[in-house]
N, C-alpha and C positions, 0 to 999 in steps of 0.2 A: 502495501500499500504507499502510494507516494504524494497521496492530498487527501484532504478533506473530504472529499466526494466519494473517493475509494471509500474511505471509512464509513461515512454513511450507507453507500450503495452495498458495502460487504454484509455489515450489520444487519440490513434489510432484508439479504436474500438468505442469510443465517438464521435469522427468527422466524422468516418464514418458513424454515423446514424445519423448526423444530428446539433449534438452540437457545440457550438461553447466551446473550452476550453479557458479560459483567463489564467488562473494559474492552475500548477498541481506541486502539492507538495506532501511529502511523508503524506498519513494519508486526507488529502482533495483536492478539485478544489474546482477552481469559474469558473464556465459556465453560458453560457445564451442558449436560442433554443426558438423556435418558436411554442408554444403549439398548433397553427392549425396542426403541422405536428408529434409532438412527447409531450409525458405527463411526468410525474413524476413514472409513473408505468412503461412506458418503458425503462426510466434513470434507474428504481431499476430492472428491468430484465436484459436488458444489463449485468451492475455489478453482476448480480448472478450470468449470464450465464459463466463468469470470473470467481467465484471464491468470490467476491467482496460484499459490501452490502453498501444502503447508510442510512446515520445515520441519525437519528431527535431527538432520545431523549438523551438531556443532558449527563446524566453518560454515556449511547452509545458511543457520542463521546467522553467524558473525559477516558474510558476505552481503546478505540484508540487512543488517547493521549500520554495514559502509556503505550503501545506497540511501538508506536513509540519511545518515551525516550527512553525505555529500548534497545531497538533495535539498535538506532542512538549509546546511549553510548558505548554498547558491541561491537558491530560488524563494529561500521562508527567510531567514533572519535577512534585514538591512546592513550590511557590512558599512556603511558609507563611513561613518565617524572612527573606526578603530581597523584596519585592515588586520586580518589573520590570516595568515598564511594556510591553506586549505589543509595541508597535511598537518601541519599543528593542533586544528582544529581536530582532525579524525583521530589523532594520537592522543590525544586529552578526552573526548568522550568516549573510545573505545577501551583507554588503558592497556594498549598493545601497541610495539615498534611499527615502523612505519613499514619498515624491512616485513615484517610477520604480514601484515593489513594488505601490504600490496602482493608478496607473492601467495595467501591464500585468496585475494580475490582475482589472480591472474587463473590459478591451477580450475576455478570452478565459475568464469567467466572466459567470453570467447575473446575478451577486450581488455587489457592492461589497465590498474587503478587509476593512472597518470592519466591515459586515454580519454578513460570513463570523467574523470575530474575534467576534463578539456571540452569533453562534449556537451557536458551540463549548463557549462562556462561560456558557450558558443552558442546553446540554444537561450540561456537567460538575454545574454547579451542582445542577440535579435528582440529577443520583448520589449528591454531598455531601446532599445533604438525605437524601436513602435511607439512607445510610450512618448517619446521624442521631451523628456522631460531633466533628461540631462548630457551635455556634450560628450562627446566620444573619449575626448579628455578625461570625465569623472566618470565615465565607464571604466574608463583602462583603470584608473586607480580602484574603485569598489573592485575590481574582479583581478586585482593583486597582478596586473600587469606591468612592466616597468616603463612602458612605453605604451604611446597611441601607435606607433609604426609596428611595435610587438606585436598588439594586440589584432592589428589589420591584417599583419601578416599570417596571424594563427589563423583567423576570420575566412581568410580567401583558402590558405590549406585546406581547411574542415567542410568548408561549404563550397569552394567552386567559384566566389565571387567575392569583389571585392566589397568593404563596407558601403562604399561608394553606389554602386551597383544596386546594392541590397536596399540601401535611403531611396532609390528611384522606384524600385517597382518593387513588387511581391515574389521576385523570381525566384529566391530558396525557402522553401516550405519550411514553415516551424513542427517542430515535433513532440508528440505529448512526453512528458517527462521520463512514464515506466518503458517507453520504446526507445530511449535515448543509449 
């Protein structure tokens, strides 16, 4: 789960199936259910039907927590007044070394943690450009880029278009956070 809509949607679907939802947070839920009517496999099927999954492996849970931490920092926290390096935030939040988190993430995903962070940043930059609230210099600062040039180069490398071209037309499609 990566947004409030996901939490609400999933809670409704689980409750419709007879599951009691005690707490719903990004990335995890505390539930109870009557095993005479519903099984863990039924719950897994409900989750899978809507693009979610039931995580039981410790490393899979950690990868999900990494994703939530990255999404939380880049998309939900306003990092305007205090530059927090993305890796420092993740390390502090999850309590493991960046090397361990990065290795675990890469073993379970088809992308490195660094590339995942960059992809999330580029998607957030697209939204910030569209909102037209900040200058490119301010966006570079907030997204922890050392310069506008560095941001522009990375934007072009990831999207295939320049920031200027993106501003002129909506040639580059935005992606839902959970599909990045």
